[in-house]
C-alpha positions in Angstrom: 25.2 -39.7 4.4 23.2 -36.4 4.7 20.4 -37.9 2.4 20.2 -41.1 4.9 19.8 -38.7 7.8 17.1 -36.6 6.3 15.1 -39.6 5.2 15.2 -41.0 8.8 11.8 -41.0 10.5 11.5 -37.8 12.9 14.2 -35.9 11.4 13.1 -32.4 10.4 14.7 -30.1 7.9 13.9 -26.5 8.7 14.5 -23.3 6.6 13.5 -19.6 6.5 14.5 -17.1 3.9 15.3 -13.7 5.4 18.4 -12.0 4.1 21.8 -12.6 2.4 23.1 -13.5 5.9 22.4 -16.7 7.6 22.4 -18.7 10.7 22.3 -22.5 10.8 22.4 -25.5 13.2 23.4 -28.6 11.5 23.1 -30.9 14.5 19.8 -29.8 16.2 18.4 -32.1 18.8 21.9 -33.8 18.9 23.8 -30.8 20.1 21.3 -29.5 22.8 19.8 -26.0 22.1 21.7 -25.1 18.9 18.8 -25.0 16.6 16.8 -23.0 18.8 19.7 -20.4 19.6 20.1 -20.1 15.9 16.5 -19.9 15.2 15.9 -17.3 17.8 18.9 -15.1 16.9 17.8 -15.4 13.2 14.2 -14.2 13.9 15.4 -11.3 16.2 18.0 -10.1 13.5 15.9 -10.8 10.4 18.6 -13.5 9.1 17.8 -16.6 6.9 17.8 -19.6 9.0 18.4 -23.5 8.3 18.6 -26.5 10.6 18.6 -30.2 10.7 16.8 -31.3 13.9 16.8 -35.0 15.2 14.4 -36.4 17.4 15.2 -37.1 21.1 15.8 -40.7 20.3 18.3 -40.5 17.5 22.0 -39.8 18.1 23.4 -39.5 14.5 26.4 -37.1 14.2 27.1 -36.5 10.5 30.2 -34.4 10.3 29.7 -30.9 9.1 31.9 -31.4 6.1 29.5 -34.3 5.0 26.5 -32.0 4.7 26.6 -32.1 1.0 24.1 -29.5 -0.7 23.5 -31.9 -3.6 21.9 -34.3 -1.1 19.5 -31.6 0.1 17.3 -29.2 -1.6 16.8 -27.2 1.6 20.4 -26.8 2.4 21.3 -26.1 -1.5 18.6 -23.2 -1.4 19.9 -21.8 2.0 23.6 -21.7 0.8 22.7 -20.3 -2.6 20.8 -17.3 -1.1 23.2 -16.2 1.7 26.6 -14.8 1.5 27.9 -15.1 5.1 26.7 -17.4 7.9 27.2 -18.3 11.5 26.7 -22.1 12.4 25.8 -22.8 15.8 27.3 -26.0 17.3 27.6 -27.5 20.8 30.5 -29.4 22.2 31.7 -30.6 25.6 34.3 -28.1 26.0 38.2 -28.3 25.9 39.0 -31.6 27.9 42.2 -30.4 29.4 41.1 -27.0 30.4 39.9 -26.0 33.8 37.1 -24.0 32.4 35.9 -26.4 30.0 32.2 -25.7 30.7 32.5 -22.2 29.8 35.0 -22.2 27.0 33.6 -21.5 23.5 35.5 -21.8 20.1 35.0 -19.4 16.9 36.3 -21.3 13.8 35.5 -21.0 10.2 37.0 -18.8 7.4 35.7 -15.6 8.1 38.0 -14.3 10.8 36.9 -10.6 10.6 33.3 -12.0 11.8 34.6 -14.3 14.2 36.7 -11.6 15.9 33.5 -9.3 15.9 31.4 -12.0 17.3 34.2 -12.8 19.9 34.2 -9.3 21.0 30.3 -9.1 21.4 30.2 -12.3 23.2 32.9 -11.2 25.6 31.1 -8.0 26.4 27.7 -10.0 27.0 29.2 -13.0 28.8 32.4 -12.3 30.4 32.4 -15.3 32.7 32.9 -17.4 29.5 36.2 -17.7 27.5 35.4 -16.8 23.5 38.4 -18.3 21.8 38.8 -16.8 18.1 42.4 -17.7 17.7 42.5 -20.8 15.4 45.8 -22.0 16.7 44.5 -22.1 20.3 41.7 -24.5 19.4 41.7 -28.1 18.7 42.2 -28.9 14.8 39.0 -30.8 14.6 36.9 -28.0 15.9 38.3 -25.2 13.8 35.7 -25.6 11.3 38.0 -24.9 8.1 37.1 -27.8 5.9 36.2 -26.3 2.6 33.3 -28.6 2.3 31.8 -27.5 5.4 28.7 -25.5 4.8 30.0 -22.5 6.8 32.9 -22.2 4.3 30.6 -22.7 1.2 29.2 -19.3 0.8 30.9 -16.3 -0.7 32.2 -14.6 2.3 32.5 -17.5 4.5 31.4 -17.7 8.0 32.0 -18.6 11.7 31.6 -22.0 13.2 30.5 -21.3 16.7 31.0 -24.2 19.2 29.2 -23.7 22.4 29.8 -25.3 25.6 26.8 -27.1 27.4 26.2 -24.3 30.1 25.3 -21.6 27.9 23.0 -23.9 25.6 20.7 -24.3 28.5 17.6 -21.8 29.2 18.3 -19.0 31.5 20.1 -15.7 31.7 23.2 -16.9 30.1 21.2 -18.3 27.1 19.2 -15.2 26.7 22.3 -13.1 26.7 23.9 -15.4 24.2 21.0 -15.0 21.8 20.8 -11.1 22.2 24.5 -10.7 21.5 24.4 -13.2 18.5 21.4 -11.4 17.1 22.9 -8.1 17.4 26.1 -9.1 15.4 23.8 -11.1 13.0 21.8 -8.0 12.4 24.9 -6.0 11.6 26.3 -8.6 9.3 22.9 -8.7 7.6 22.9 -5.1 7.0 26.4 -5.3 5.5 25.4 -8.3 3.2 22.2 -6.7 2.0 24.0 -3.4 1.3 26.6 -5.3 -0.6 24.0 -6.6 -2.9 
């Protein structure tokens, strides 16, 4: 499925090596702002970066666990050269919550990094709810599938599900990128120090 998406006219695969820590956005273009957020934070922190970006006229959602590195040289190279990752996603919010436009989820298997990131984002953007408790998020948004790229690296990672409001250009967006870059920079140093 990923190979078909990548072969579609207008779909771009972007990658930049930087360190043993990476940021990625698997649904760029489809999930507004995610590729831009991941790339800006990667640039600011010196982290590696990978994204698949769809053109405006394409709305093809390939589930994260279907991003098979055997079907993409770029994804395979990205995952082979990092130890830990934050994967930036977008979603419409928790449907039964009053604060659905300001609720974000931090899934994935690296729970220590999820807690660290939730703390930094809560400090930077206290008007949002940053949920790192897996039992408090919908099962399909926990990012725990072993085939998900966020879980294919040695130290695992965090699947950051962002609501629409914070993915739009403005002061919240800027604060998000700054906080994300700060956590990514610290994680990058730890990964590089670990060798």
